[in-house]
C-alpha positions in Angstrom: 94.1 88.4 81.8 95.7 91.1 80.1 97.2 90.6 76.7 99.6 93.3 75.1 101.1 92.5 71.5 103.1 94.5 69.7 101.6 97.9 70.0 103.0 100.8 68.9 102.3 104.1 70.2 103.1 107.9 69.4 102.4 111.1 71.4 102.1 113.1 67.7 104.6 112.4 65.3 106.8 111.2 68.1 106.9 107.1 68.3 106.6 106.3 72.1 106.7 102.7 72.0 108.0 100.2 69.7 105.8 96.4 69.4 105.4 96.2 73.1 104.2 92.7 74.3 103.1 92.0 78.0 100.7 89.2 79.9 99.6 89.6 83.1 97.8 86.4 84.5 95.2 86.4 87.2 95.9 87.1 90.5 99.0 88.3 90.0 101.3 91.4 90.3 103.1 92.2 87.6 105.8 95.0 87.8 106.9 96.8 85.0 110.6 98.6 85.5 112.4 101.3 83.6 114.0 104.5 83.7 112.4 107.9 83.7 111.4 108.3 80.1 111.7 105.1 79.2 108.0 104.2 78.6 106.3 103.0 81.4 103.8 105.7 81.8 103.1 105.6 77.8 102.6 102.1 78.3 99.9 102.4 80.8 97.9 105.1 78.9 97.7 102.7 75.9 96.2 99.9 78.1 93.5 102.2 79.3 92.5 104.3 76.2 94.5 107.6 77.2 96.9 107.4 74.6 95.8 104.3 72.0 98.4 102.8 69.9 98.5 103.2 66.1 99.1 99.5 65.8 99.0 96.1 67.9 96.0 94.5 69.8 95.4 94.6 73.7 92.9 91.8 74.9 91.4 92.1 78.4 89.7 88.6 79.7 90.1 87.9 75.6 88.2 91.3 74.6 90.2 93.6 72.2 89.8 96.7 73.7 92.4 99.1 71.6 90.0 101.9 70.6 87.7 101.9 73.4 87.3 104.8 75.5 88.8 105.4 79.2 85.5 105.4 81.0 84.3 101.9 78.8 87.8 100.1 79.6 87.0 101.0 83.2 83.5 99.9 82.8 85.2 96.3 82.1 87.0 96.3 85.0 90.3 97.9 85.0 91.3 100.2 87.4 93.5 102.9 86.8 95.6 105.0 89.4 97.9 107.5 87.8 101.3 109.1 88.7 100.1 112.1 89.5 97.0 110.8 91.7 94.2 113.1 90.1 92.2 113.6 93.0 89.6 116.5 93.3 91.0 118.8 96.0 87.8 120.8 96.7 86.2 117.2 97.6 87.0 115.6 100.8 88.0 112.7 101.1 84.6 110.5 101.6 83.1 112.3 98.4 85.8 111.4 96.4 85.1 108.1 97.3 81.5 108.5 96.6 82.0 109.7 93.4 84.1 106.7 91.9 81.2 104.6 93.6 79.9 102.1 91.0 77.8 99.1 92.5 77.9 95.9 91.6 75.0 93.5 90.3 75.3 91.4 93.3 75.5 93.6 95.7 79.1 92.8 97.3 82.5 94.4 96.4 84.1 97.2 97.5 82.1 100.4 99.5 82.9 103.1 101.7 83.3 100.2 105.1 85.4 98.1 103.3 87.6 101.0 102.3 88.1 101.7 105.9 89.1 98.4 106.7 91.9 98.2 103.9 92.7 101.9 104.8 92.4 103.0 108.4 94.1 106.3 108.1 91.0 107.5 105.5 88.5 106.8 107.8 90.1 109.2 110.2 90.4 112.2 107.7 87.0 111.4 106.0 85.9 114.8 106.0 89.4 116.6 105.1 89.3 118.0 101.7 92.3 116.2 98.9 93.9 119.3 98.7 94.5 119.3 102.2 96.5 115.8 102.2 99.5 114.3 102.4 101.4 112.8 99.5 101.1 109.7 101.2 97.9 110.1 102.1 96.6 111.4 98.5 97.9 108.1 97.3 95.8 106.1 99.5 93.0 108.2 98.3 93.9 107.4 94.6 93.8 103.6 95.2 90.6 103.4 97.1 89.0 105.9 94.9 90.0 103.4 91.8 88.6 100.7 94.0 84.8 101.9 94.8 84.8 101.3 91.2 85.1 97.7 92.1 87.7 96.5 89.4 89.3 93.2 88.5 92.9 94.5 87.4 94.6 97.6 88.7 96.7 99.8 87.1 99.4 101.5 89.5 101.4 104.0 87.5 104.8 105.2 90.0 103.2 104.3 93.1 105.9 104.9 95.5 107.6 108.1 93.8 108.0 111.1 96.3 106.9 108.9 99.4 109.2 108.8 102.4 110.4 105.3 102.8 108.0 104.2 106.0 105.1 105.4 103.5 107.0 103.2 100.5 106.9 100.4 102.9 103.5 100.8 104.3 102.2 101.0 100.4 104.0 98.4 99.8 101.2 96.0 102.4 98.3 97.8 101.1 99.2 96.7 97.6 100.0 92.7 99.0 96.7 93.2 100.7 94.7 93.7 96.9 96.3 90.7 95.7 94.8 89.1 98.8 91.9 90.0 98.3 91.7 88.8 94.5 92.8 91.6 92.5 95.3 91.5 89.4 98.0 94.3 89.8 100.3 95.2 87.2 102.6 98.1 88.5 104.5 100.7 86.6 107.4 101.5 89.1 111.2 103.4 88.9 111.8 101.9 92.6 113.3 98.7 92.1 113.8 97.3 95.4 110.3 97.7 97.0 108.7 96.6 93.4 110.4 93.6 93.5 109.2 92.8 96.8 105.5 92.5 96.0 105.6 91.2 92.0 105.5 87.9 90.9 107.2 88.3 87.5 108.8 91.4 85.9 109.1 93.4 82.3 112.0 95.9 81.8 111.6 98.4 78.9 113.9 100.8 77.4 113.6 103.5 75.1 110.2 102.3 74.4 110.9 98.3 74.2 110.9 95.1 76.2 114.3 94.6 76.6 113.8 91.7 79.6 111.0 89.5 80.9 111.2 86.5 83.8 110.6 85.8 87.3 111.4 88.2 90.1 114.5 85.7 91.2 116.0 85.9 87.8 115.4 89.9 87.8 117.3 89.7 90.8 120.2 87.4 89.8 120.6 89.2 86.6 122.7 91.5 87.9 124.0 93.0 83.8 120.3 93.4 83.1 119.8 95.8 86.0 122.7 97.8 85.4 122.7 98.4 82.2 118.7 99.1 81.9 117.8 100.3 85.5 120.2 102.4 86.8 120.5 106.0 86.4 
């Protein structure tokens, strides 16, 4: 579904990503693990088009998307949940969902009723403003808002960051539900333990380069790689 080949991305004159290549197949949950500053968020922003690569290829369902504006990439079926959530603080939960809604041609897909079925806690706080939500509630709302655009593919940047252990466990369950609903998920994360529990395959990035790729079982068994690239 997603093929990234040899991308090089810069912030100004600073070279951040060096030949990053990865692949995500339909229906998978794939993770990109790495320390702070390793290049995880830049990879996400390169895919969605916020920070397009200067070299390399990114194909979504076989179509080249490098150079497309982010809103056009979103219309192709990619939802992006940034690490800082970026919900509208002055709007209520319901209004945040309403403003992001994109109806499908078939008339089916994600709507508010289905969203509340997956995230019941949001229905209870529908009239609460985004700025008054807890970190966990904001994270749920950010994911729910992305789903209202009816994507096929979800980019999740640091979904577990700053959450209490109980909320992390709850969010793990919700990400599993996304896969059960037929979505493909790509997660960039530092929380190795939680991410490995919900992923099918994993990549490790360090200093802007992919250092390892394998199944979750292989990654769990390779203590050497985890110590070298993931321990702070």
